[in-house]
C-alpha positions as MATLAB code, in Angstrom:
seq = 'MDSTELQQELELANRRIIEIRAQIDRQRKLVLRLETAGHDATEAKSLLEVVESVLEAIENHRERIVEEVSRRTKTALRGGLSETGIGIRR';
ca = [
     109.164  -16.965   67.102;
     109.796  -14.732   70.107;
     107.888  -11.538   70.917;
     110.470   -9.302   69.216;
     110.204  -11.283   65.993;
     106.403  -11.213   66.208;
     106.484   -7.432   66.654;
     108.797   -7.087   63.641;
     106.478   -9.288   61.555;
     103.507   -7.178   62.619;
     105.291   -3.948   61.697;
     106.279   -5.400   58.320;
     102.717   -6.541   57.633;
     101.403   -3.085   58.573;
     103.876   -1.402   56.199;
     102.997   -3.773   53.381;
      99.275   -3.191   53.897;
      99.793    0.575   53.621;
     101.918    0.167   50.487;
      99.472   -2.230   48.826;
      96.479   -0.025   49.608;
      98.288    2.855   47.899;
      99.050    0.604   44.932;
      95.386   -0.423   44.728;
      94.356    3.235   44.756;
      96.765    3.993   41.892;
      95.561    0.970   39.943;
      91.904    1.946   40.359;
      92.713    5.420   39.051;
      94.512    3.868   36.083;
      91.508    1.668   35.286;
      89.249    4.716   35.430;
      91.553    6.747   33.168;
      91.760    3.910   30.648;
      88.007    3.406   30.598;
      87.325    7.146   30.393;
      89.679    7.421   27.423;
      87.926    4.509   25.719;
      90.843    2.083   26.068;
      90.673   -1.589   26.989;
      91.172   -1.849   30.749;
      90.971   -5.649   30.951;
      94.605   -6.202   31.921;
      94.590   -3.291   34.362;
      91.467   -4.726   36.016;
      93.056   -8.177   36.189;
      96.132   -6.740   37.879;
      93.887   -4.846   40.289;
      92.189   -8.117   41.261;
      95.562   -9.779   41.854;
      96.778   -6.924   44.038;
      93.508   -6.974   45.994;
      94.030  -10.706   46.591;
      97.546  -10.036   47.842;
      96.173   -7.402   50.212;
      93.638   -9.883   51.561;
      96.361  -12.481   52.143;
      98.587  -10.016   53.982;
      95.666   -8.779   56.087;
      94.917  -12.403   57.035;
      98.583  -12.932   57.911;
      98.520   -9.777   60.033;
      95.401  -11.013   61.829;
      97.136  -14.316   62.685;
     100.064  -12.363   64.140;
      97.723  -10.205   66.234;
      95.927  -13.334   67.484;
      99.246  -14.921   68.472;
     100.346  -11.789   70.338;
      96.978  -11.703   72.107;
      97.172  -15.408   72.984;
     100.647  -14.993   74.452;
      99.607  -11.920   76.420;
      96.596  -13.718   77.902;
      98.755  -16.724   78.803;
     101.302  -14.499   80.520;
      98.591  -12.624   82.430;
      97.049  -15.901   83.639;
     100.327  -16.859   85.243;
     101.991  -18.694   82.406;
     105.656  -18.384   81.660;
     106.890  -15.073   80.358;
     109.305  -14.768   77.446;
     112.143  -15.018   79.955;
     110.788  -18.255   81.387;
     109.939  -16.656   84.729;
     106.443  -17.151   86.055;
     104.335  -14.081   86.725;
     103.155  -13.692   90.299;
      99.662  -12.542   91.125;
];
């Protein structure tokens, strides 16, 4: 994966994290409304747990992308090959 693809993956992960956090917020409010009204919130809570797990997985994926970008940047700064294959002079 080249640096452009990594950047696109990072942007996608960031967007998904924002969307999922909003979904979690809505789901928490739904659970609260159900419980306040005296309804069974078991399924709503289960869905909330699933969505929270998805968020955790995407945050872990995002972290791996950030680590890869950092690793490549450090390699390039130490004189490794750049994306173009040209060495960086010091």
